[in-house]
C-alpha positions as CSV (number, residue, x, y, z in Angstrom):
1,M,-24.1,2.6,-3.9
2,Q,-22.4,-0.8,-4.3
3,A,-20.2,-1.7,-7.2
4,K,-20.4,-5.2,-8.7
5,S,-17.6,-7.7,-9.5
6,I,-16.9,-8.4,-13.1
7,A,-14.1,-10.9,-12.6
8,Y,-12.8,-13.0,-9.8
9,V,-9.6,-15.0,-9.2
10,D,-8.6,-17.3,-6.3
11,T,-5.0,-16.2,-5.6
12,V,-4.4,-19.4,-3.5
13,Y,-2.0,-17.5,-1.2
14,S,-3.4,-14.6,0.9
15,A,-3.4,-11.4,-1.2
16,D,-2.4,-8.0,0.0
17,S,-1.0,-5.8,-2.8
18,I,-2.3,-4.6,-6.2
19,E,-0.5,-2.3,-8.7
20,W,-1.5,-1.4,-12.2
21,C,1.3,-0.6,-14.7
22,P,1.0,3.1,-15.5
23,F,2.9,3.2,-18.8
24,E,1.3,3.5,-22.2
25,G,1.3,0.2,-24.0
26,Y,1.4,-1.7,-20.7
27,Q,-1.7,-0.3,-19.0
28,D,-3.5,-3.6,-19.4
29,I,-1.0,-5.2,-17.0
30,F,-1.2,-5.4,-13.2
31,V,0.4,-7.4,-10.5
32,C,-1.0,-8.9,-7.3
33,G,1.4,-9.7,-4.4
34,T,0.6,-12.5,-1.9
35,Y,1.7,-13.4,1.6
36,Q,1.3,-16.8,3.1
37,I,2.4,-18.2,6.5
38,I,3.5,-21.8,6.1
39,K,3.7,-23.8,9.3
40,P,6.2,-26.7,9.6
41,E,3.4,-29.3,9.4
42,D,2.3,-27.8,6.0
43,A,5.9,-27.7,4.7
44,E,6.0,-31.0,2.9
45,Q,3.1,-30.2,0.7
46,A,4.3,-26.6,0.1
47,A,7.8,-27.8,-1.0
48,V,6.4,-29.8,-3.9
49,P,7.6,-27.9,-7.1
50,D,5.1,-26.5,-9.5
51,P,6.5,-26.5,-13.1
52,S,4.2,-23.6,-14.0
53,V,5.8,-21.3,-11.5
54,D,8.9,-19.2,-12.0
55,V,11.6,-19.1,-9.3
56,M,13.2,-15.7,-9.6
57,H,15.2,-15.1,-6.4
58,E,18.6,-16.7,-5.8
59,D,17.8,-17.7,-2.2
60,S,14.5,-19.3,-2.9
61,E,15.9,-22.8,-2.8
62,E,17.1,-22.2,0.7
63,E,13.5,-21.4,1.7
64,E,12.3,-24.9,0.9
65,I,10.9,-26.3,4.2
66,E,11.5,-29.8,5.5
67,A,8.8,-31.2,7.6
68,G,9.7,-31.5,11.3
69,P,9.0,-29.8,14.6
70,S,12.3,-27.9,14.7
71,K,11.7,-26.0,11.4
72,P,10.4,-22.5,12.0
73,T,7.3,-21.0,10.4
74,Q,8.0,-19.5,7.0
75,R,6.6,-16.5,5.1
76,K,6.2,-17.4,1.5
77,G,4.8,-15.4,-1.4
78,R,3.9,-15.3,-5.0
79,L,3.9,-12.4,-7.5
80,L,1.1,-12.8,-9.9
81,V,1.1,-10.9,-13.3
82,Y,-2.2,-10.4,-15.1
83,Q,-3.3,-9.0,-18.4
84,V,-6.8,-7.6,-18.9
85,A,-8.6,-7.9,-22.3
86,E,-11.0,-5.4,-23.8
87,D,-13.9,-7.4,-22.4
88,D,-12.4,-7.3,-18.9
89,S,-11.5,-10.9,-18.9
90,L,-8.3,-11.9,-17.1
91,T,-5.2,-13.9,-18.2
92,E,-2.5,-14.9,-15.7
93,I,0.8,-14.3,-17.6
94,Q,3.2,-15.2,-14.9
95,R,3.5,-16.6,-11.4
96,I,6.8,-16.0,-9.5
97,E,7.8,-17.7,-6.2
98,T,9.2,-15.1,-3.8
99,P,9.4,-14.5,0.0
100,A,6.1,-13.1,1.3
101,I,5.2,-9.8,-0.4
102,L,4.2,-6.8,1.6
103,D,4.2,-4.0,-1.0
104,T,4.8,-3.4,-4.7
105,K,5.4,-0.2,-6.7
106,W,6.1,0.5,-10.3
107,S,9.0,2.9,-10.9
108,P,7.9,6.2,-12.5
109,E,10.6,5.9,-15.2
110,L,11.4,3.3,-17.7
111,N,14.6,1.3,-17.7
112,Q,15.8,0.9,-21.3
113,G,12.2,1.2,-22.4
114,R,10.9,-1.3,-19.9
115,P,8.7,-0.7,-16.8
116,V,10.3,-1.7,-13.6
117,L,8.5,-3.1,-10.5
118,G,9.8,-2.8,-7.0
119,V,8.7,-5.6,-4.6
120,A,9.2,-5.4,-0.8
121,D,9.3,-8.8,0.9
122,A,9.5,-10.5,4.3
123,K,13.2,-11.3,4.1
124,G,14.5,-7.7,4.0
125,H,14.7,-7.4,0.2
126,I,13.5,-5.1,-2.4
127,A,13.4,-7.0,-5.7
128,L,13.6,-4.9,-8.9
129,N,11.9,-6.6,-11.9
130,A,11.8,-5.4,-15.5
131,L,8.7,-6.1,-17.7
132,N,9.8,-7.7,-21.0
133,S,8.0,-5.8,-23.8
134,E,7.6,-8.9,-25.9
135,T,6.7,-11.6,-23.5
136,R,5.0,-9.3,-20.9
137,R,6.8,-11.3,-18.2
138,L,8.9,-9.9,-15.4
139,E,12.7,-10.5,-15.3
140,L,14.8,-9.9,-12.2
141,L,17.2,-7.0,-12.5
142,Q,18.5,-6.9,-8.9
143,Q,17.6,-8.1,-5.4
144,I,18.6,-5.4,-3.0
145,N,19.4,-6.6,0.6
146,V,18.0,-3.7,2.5
147,D,18.4,-5.5,5.9
148,D,19.0,-9.1,7.1
149,D,16.5,-11.9,6.4
150,T,14.9,-11.6,9.8
151,I,13.5,-8.2,9.0
152,L,10.4,-7.5,7.0
153,C,10.4,-4.8,4.4
154,L,7.0,-3.4,5.0
155,S,6.6,-0.7,2.3
156,L,8.4,1.1,-0.4
157,D,8.1,4.2,-2.6
158,W,9.9,5.9,-5.5
159,S,11.1,9.5,-5.3
160,N,10.3,11.0,-8.7
161,R,6.7,10.1,-9.5
162,L,5.9,13.7,-10.8
163,D,9.3,15.3,-11.4
164,S,11.3,13.1,-13.9
165,S,14.3,15.5,-13.5
166,A,14.6,14.6,-9.8
167,A,17.2,12.0,-8.7
168,T,15.7,8.5,-8.6
169,S,15.7,6.8,-5.2
170,I,13.7,4.4,-3.1
171,I,12.4,4.8,0.5
172,A,11.6,1.7,2.4
173,S,10.2,1.0,5.9
174,L,11.3,-2.0,8.0
175,S,9.8,-4.0,10.8
176,N,12.6,-3.1,13.2
177,G,11.3,0.5,13.1
178,N,13.8,1.8,10.6
179,L,13.5,3.7,7.3
180,A,16.1,3.0,4.6
181,H,17.0,5.2,1.7
182,V,18.2,3.3,-1.4
183,I,20.0,4.9,-4.3
184,P,21.4,3.8,-7.7
185,A,25.2,3.3,-7.9
186,P,27.5,2.2,-10.7
187,T,27.4,-1.4,-9.5
188,G,23.6,-1.4,-8.9
189,W,21.2,-0.2,-6.2
190,E,22.5,0.1,-2.7
191,V,21.4,1.3,0.8
192,D,22.5,5.0,1.2
193,S,21.3,5.5,4.8
194,T,19.2,3.8,7.5
195,W,17.8,5.4,10.6
196,K,15.5,4.7,13.5
197,A,12.1,6.3,12.7
198,H,9.5,4.7,14.9
199,D,9.2,2.8,18.2
200,F,7.1,0.0,16.6
201,E,6.6,-1.2,13.0
202,P,6.4,1.7,10.4
203,W,3.7,0.2,8.3
204,I,4.1,2.9,5.6
205,T,6.5,5.3,4.1
206,S,6.2,7.5,1.0
207,F,7.8,10.4,-0.7
208,D,5.9,13.7,-1.1
209,C,5.4,13.4,-4.8
210,W,5.9,17.2,-5.1
211,D,9.2,17.3,-3.2
212,A,11.8,14.5,-3.6
213,N,13.6,15.6,-0.5
214,T,10.5,15.0,1.8
215,V,9.5,11.6,3.1
216,W,6.5,10.8,5.3
217,S,6.2,7.7,7.5
218,G,3.6,6.3,9.8
219,G,3.9,3.6,12.4
220,D,2.3,1.4,15.0
221,D,3.5,4.0,17.6
222,C,0.4,6.1,16.4
223,K,2.7,8.8,14.9
224,L,2.9,10.5,11.5
225,K,6.4,11.8,10.8
226,R,7.9,14.0,8.2
227,W,11.6,13.7,7.2
228,D,14.1,15.6,5.1
229,I,16.0,12.9,3.3
230,R,19.2,15.0,3.5
231,E,19.2,15.2,7.3
232,T,17.6,12.3,9.0
233,F,18.9,12.6,12.5
234,R,15.5,13.9,13.6
235,P,12.1,14.3,11.9
236,T,11.1,17.8,10.7
237,F,7.5,17.2,12.1
238,V,5.7,14.7,14.3
239,N,1.9,14.3,14.6
240,K,0.9,12.3,17.6
241,N,-2.9,12.8,17.3
242,F,-3.8,9.3,16.2
243,D,-5.8,6.7,18.1
244,A,-4.1,3.7,16.6
245,G,-1.3,2.9,14.1
246,V,-0.8,4.9,10.9
247,T,-1.0,2.5,8.0
248,T,-1.2,4.5,4.7
249,I,0.1,7.8,3.4
250,T,-0.6,9.2,-0.1
251,S,0.1,12.7,-1.4
252,S,-2.2,13.9,-4.1
253,P,-0.7,13.8,-7.6
254,H,-3.1,16.6,-8.6
255,T,-3.0,19.1,-5.7
256,E,0.3,20.2,-4.1
257,H,0.3,20.0,-0.3
258,L,-2.7,17.7,-0.1
259,L,-2.0,14.5,1.9
260,A,-4.3,11.6,2.7
261,V,-3.5,9.5,5.8
262,G,-5.3,6.3,6.9
263,S,-5.1,4.5,10.2
264,Y,-6.2,1.5,12.2
265,D,-8.5,3.9,14.0
266,E,-10.8,3.8,10.9
267,N,-10.5,7.5,10.0
268,L,-9.2,9.0,6.7
269,R,-7.5,12.3,7.5
270,I,-6.8,14.9,4.8
271,F,-4.0,17.3,5.6
272,D,-2.5,20.4,4.2
273,T,1.2,19.6,4.5
274,R,2.0,23.3,5.2
275,S,0.2,23.0,8.5
276,P,-0.1,19.2,9.3
277,K,-0.8,19.4,13.0
278,E,-4.6,19.1,12.4
279,P,-6.4,17.6,9.5
280,I,-8.5,19.9,7.4
281,T,-11.1,17.2,7.4
282,T,-11.6,13.7,8.9
283,I,-13.9,11.0,7.4
284,H,-14.8,7.9,9.3
285,L,-14.6,4.9,7.0
286,G,-14.7,1.9,9.4
287,G,-12.7,-1.2,9.4
288,G,-9.2,0.3,9.6
289,I,-7.6,1.7,6.4
290,W,-4.8,-0.2,4.8
291,R,-4.4,1.7,1.5
292,T,-5.6,4.9,-0.1
293,R,-5.3,5.8,-3.8
294,F,-6.2,9.1,-5.5
295,H,-7.8,8.6,-8.9
296,P,-5.1,9.0,-11.5
297,S,-7.2,11.3,-13.8
298,P,-7.1,15.1,-13.0
299,Q,-10.8,15.2,-14.0
300,R,-11.6,12.9,-11.1
301,K,-9.1,14.3,-8.6
302,N,-11.7,14.4,-5.8
303,E,-12.0,10.6,-5.7
304,I,-10.0,8.4,-3.3
305,L,-10.1,4.6,-3.3
306,N,-9.6,3.0,0.1
307,G,-9.0,-0.6,1.3
308,C,-10.8,-0.7,4.7
309,M,-9.7,-4.0,6.1
310,H,-12.7,-5.3,8.1
311,D,-15.2,-3.1,6.2
312,N,-14.7,-3.6,2.5
313,F,-13.4,-1.2,-0.2
314,K,-14.8,2.3,-0.3
315,I,-14.5,5.3,-2.6
316,V,-14.6,8.8,-1.0
317,K,-15.3,11.9,-2.9
318,L,-13.8,15.0,-1.4
319,S,-15.5,18.4,-1.6
320,D,-14.0,20.9,-4.1
321,C,-13.1,23.1,-1.1
322,T,-11.2,20.3,0.5
323,I,-9.4,19.2,-2.7
324,D,-8.4,22.9,-3.4
325,L,-7.2,23.3,0.2
326,N,-9.7,26.2,0.7
327,V,-9.5,26.0,4.5
328,D,-11.6,29.1,5.0
329,A,-14.6,27.6,3.3
330,N,-17.5,26.1,5.2
331,E,-17.9,23.0,3.1
332,Q,-14.9,21.0,4.2
333,G,-15.4,17.3,4.0
334,G,-16.2,14.3,1.9
335,E,-18.5,11.4,1.6
336,I,-18.4,7.7,0.9
337,V,-20.0,7.4,-2.5
338,R,-19.3,3.8,-3.6
339,T,-18.6,0.5,-1.8
340,F,-17.4,-2.9,-3.0
341,E,-18.4,-5.7,-0.8
342,A,-17.7,-8.9,-2.7
343,H,-14.6,-9.7,-0.6
344,E,-15.1,-11.9,2.5
345,S,-11.9,-11.1,4.4
346,L,-9.5,-8.3,5.2
347,A,-9.6,-5.7,2.4
348,Y,-6.0,-4.8,1.6
349,G,-4.6,-4.1,-1.8
350,C,-6.4,-1.9,-4.4
351,D,-5.6,0.3,-7.3
352,W,-7.2,2.2,-10.2
353,S,-6.4,1.1,-13.7
354,R,-4.8,3.6,-16.1
355,L,-6.7,2.2,-19.1
356,P,-9.2,4.6,-20.7
357,D,-12.6,4.6,-19.0
358,S,-15.4,2.6,-20.5
359,E,-19.0,3.6,-20.4
360,E,-19.1,1.8,-17.0
361,G,-16.2,3.9,-15.7
362,T,-12.7,3.2,-14.4
363,L,-11.5,-0.4,-13.9
364,I,-10.3,-1.3,-10.4
365,A,-8.5,-4.3,-9.0
366,S,-8.7,-5.2,-5.4
367,C,-7.6,-8.1,-3.2
368,S,-8.3,-9.5,0.2
369,F,-6.3,-11.7,2.7
370,Y,-7.7,-14.8,4.3
371,D,-10.1,-15.6,1.5
372,H,-7.2,-15.1,-1.0
373,A,-9.5,-13.3,-3.5
374,M,-8.9,-10.8,-6.2
375,H,-11.7,-9.0,-8.0
376,L,-12.1,-6.6,-10.9
377,W,-14.9,-3.9,-10.8
378,R,-15.7,-0.6,-12.3
379,V,-16.8,2.8,-10.9
380,D,-18.5,5.4,-13.2
381,P,-17.6,9.1,-12.9
382,L,-19.0,10.4,-9.7
383,S,-20.5,13.5,-11.2
384,A,-23.7,13.6,-9.1
385,E,-23.9,16.5,-6.7
386,L,-22.2,15.6,-3.5
387,Q,-23.8,16.0,-0.2
388,I,-21.0,17.4,1.9
389,R,-20.6,16.6,5.6
390,V,-19.3,19.8,7.3
391,V,-16.6,19.1,9.8
392,D,-15.7,21.6,12.4
393,R,-12.0,21.5,13.3
394,N,-12.9,22.1,16.9
395,D,-15.6,19.4,17.0
396,T,-14.4,16.8,19.5
397,Q,-17.0,14.4,18.2
398,R,-15.6,14.3,14.6
399,L,-13.8,11.0,15.4
400,T,-16.2,8.2,16.2
401,I,-13.3,6.3,17.9
402,T,-12.7,7.8,21.4
403,S,-9.5,9.7,22.0
404,T,-8.2,7.2,24.5
405,K,-6.0,4.6,22.8
406,R,-6.8,2.0,25.4
407,N,-10.5,2.2,24.4
408,I,-9.9,0.8,20.9
409,N,-10.8,-2.8,20.4
410,M,-7.2,-4.1,20.9
411,H,-8.1,-7.7,20.2
412,E,-9.2,-6.8,16.7
413,H,-6.4,-4.3,16.2
414,V,-3.7,-6.7,17.2
415,A,-5.2,-9.4,15.1
416,Q,-4.8,-7.2,12.0
417,R,-1.2,-6.4,12.9
418,C,-0.3,-10.1,13.5
419,T,-1.2,-10.8,9.9
420,F,2.3,-9.5,9.0
421,C,4.4,-9.6,12.2
422,S,4.6,-11.8,15.2
423,M,7.0,-9.9,17.5
424,N,5.6,-9.2,20.9
425,E,2.4,-7.8,19.5
426,Y,0.2,-8.0,22.6
427,K,3.0,-6.4,24.7
428,H,3.2,-3.5,22.3
429,A,-0.5,-3.0,22.3
430,R,-0.8,-3.1,26.1
431,A,2.1,-0.7,26.4
432,R,0.0,2.0,24.8
């Protein structure tokens, strides 16, 4: 069944990240991050100032581009802040000029009563922005230099999403293959440790939301890794059974040990983290999976929202046996129960609203890349009886992509990766 768009915005720049604010009183606020490659011949037009746009980062003036063949291609971005009314109409509250944005995450705790947004960008920064409770506008708290400005900060996550008593920290993945652990200090946030984690770009890293000492990472080396943040000299686990790069990792906020992992190989894998060598179920979604999001409500814990790049946005409903990690049951699996096909380009960012459900269901925001589109849509509770597709762990046909990495359509795969990085991409692909 297809969902229908109820609001549309042209984001101007290519859009890749969506995050709804989770805090009561601010749940009508969400942000959209954008990423635009500006070539030297386009620089003169791009450098014209827009009086309606905030410039928040100190080095943004240095990023102005002068026309000329010697000037390199630049990665620019905008952070867009929206407010949703009761009738689902949208108001753009703020537009902030930044380096190109690759990921955004709200901190799970307030800072002096204000929500704080972390923004990972293409110049090696994580920018921390506080949401003003009166103006509903973001104000820069700190720009953390995680690496030098030639390195892309690909993703970030916060450590204490479920356990507010845990120490607050940030994990970030970088385009040079490193992970960086960032902690608060008396003088502000600073990098505590950095280590080589993947041979190629680690597209994603995230904390296990049930254990603040455990970090997961996935990269273009087709590996899923687990780390103990206290001893990072080697991973505590490595899964090499992927047919393409690992792009998204999400631990369930409702079920301990349940982990959802997406890949360029178009398969959503559900793992029990106590035995993560083989997934307990694998669901083919198509298109390559950039983001996965569990529904925030415990009453809808079976539902996962997925941004499937070349094949739209899809919602999967897992079987009760799967969500409860009942590995001995015969009904392991899940099914695609909703799709959203209004986007005309790479389906990237998506998130569930934390606003109360209406009669039409939960509000969702999604965005896509080359058509620079952002949509709002709703999904009603998926209470209908689910037709479960049984998956046998020993069934070698459970993946519709062949097990040989070289058989993947590398032209399409590399084109997806080149969206964000341009560092010997075809050489990397052929090396596998």
